[in-house]
PAZAVO-958634 format. One line per 5 residues: number of its first residue (from 1); their letters; for each residue x, y, z of C-alpha. Coordinates in steps of 0.001 Angstrom, whole numbers, plus 500000, padded with zeros to 6 digits. Layout:
BEGIN
NUM	A	X/Y/Z | ...;
END
This chain:
BEGIN
1	MKATP	976266/465251/790020 | 978793/467881/789137 | 978469/471306/790731 | 979060/474486/788813 | 981411/477151/790152;
6	QELMD	978393/479373/790879 | 976659/476603/792850 | 979808/476086/794894 | 980152/479810/795538 | 976487/480051/796536;
11	GLVQK	976925/477135/798928 | 980054/478720/800392 | 978278/482034/800931 | 975336/480275/802582 | 977587/478290/804927;
16	NQLLS	979542/481434/805850 | 976285/483219/806705 | 975145/480274/808822 | 978527/480241/810539 | 978232/483934/811367;
21	HKNDE	974755/483428/812868 | 975935/480365/814791 | 978849/482361/816260 | 976404/485023/817467 | 974188/482310/818953;
26	YLDLI	977216/480784/820685 | 978040/484089/822382 | 974481/484312/823700 | 974654/480737/824959 | 977930/481438/826759;
31	KKRAE	976237/484301/828596 | 973230/482132/829482 | 975467/479350/830777 | 977513/481792/832836 | 974349/483264/834349;
36	AERVY	973006/479777/835156 | 976316/478941/836829 | 976268/482177/838822 | 972726/481577/840073 | 973523/477952/840942;
41	NMAVA	976696/478869/842844 | 974866/481559/844785 | 972112/479096/845742 | 974684/476531/846878 | 976471/479144/849004;
46	EKTMR	973234/480410/850503 | 971936/476937/851362 | 975348/475933/852766 | 975473/478962/855036 | 971909/478403/856192;
51	LKMDG	972668/474794/857141 | 975887/475802/858930 | 974016/478428/860920 | 971391/475810/861811 | 974198/473685/863296;
56	MAIGM	974157/470936/860694 | 977159/468572/860737 | 979772/469649/858194 | 979948/466194/856591 | 976225/466235/855804;
61	IDKLV	975971/469728/854385 | 977251/469007/850871 | 974805/466147/850299 | 971893/468075/851743 | 972687/471146/849655;
66	RGDAT	972948/469165/846422 | 969732/467310/847253 | 967747/470483/847876 | 964951/470858/845312 | 965831/474445/844447;
71	VSGLK	969573/473800/844183 | 969128/470614/842145 | 966732/472430/839811 | 969341/475137/839253 | 971980/472443/838664;
76	LKLDV	969722/470918/836020 | 969393/474283/834304 | 973173/474691/834402 | 973745/471219/832945 | 971248/471881/830155;
81	AEGVE	972847/475259/829379 | 976264/473586/829174 | 974880/470888/826865 | 973253/473413/824554 | 976489/475406/824460;
86	RACLN	978478/472277/823521 | 975929/471368/820835 | 976204/474844/819350 | 979996/474595/819342 | 979753/471262/817511;
91	GIKDL	977461/472943/814977 | 980097/475640/814456 | 982737/472966/813883 | 980469/471246/811344 | 979908/474517/809494;
96	RSAVD	983658/475196/809427 | 984183/471751/807906 | 981541/472499/805289 | 983236/475811/804447 | 986574/474005/804116;
101	TYRSL	984944/471430/801846 | 983518/474131/799594 | 986919/475808/799425 | 988575/472532/798513 | 986002/471855/795820;
106	LAWLK	986488/475340/794401 | 990269/474905/794389 | 989924/471516/792689 | 987516/472937/790106 | 989882/475839/789428;
111	AEMQA	992805/473474/788915 | 990682/471293/786646 | 989637/474290/784543 | 993245/475511/784249 | 994354/472061/783115;
116	Q	991959/472158/780164;
END
């Protein structure tokens, strides 16, 4: 199958639009991940202080904090937010590759047309 210049241009425009939307989505995901990290860190600090005030042995506090249902739930949310952010970034990289491919095809087609 041989693509026409118009089909290549249409594909390039579509990929550029998708890339723009994906960049906007990525910014939102960065904010969500940062908020999840903030909430998690605050919960860890709060639980740590509570255990210290209760006289818990210092060596046990870290394990108890991380094993707390609330803290571990927040850690899960943070891990998921980080994974979604990475997946979005990979999608952006894929779209950039597609844009580069369209540009290369257009350059090749231009050179082919000039050679005729």
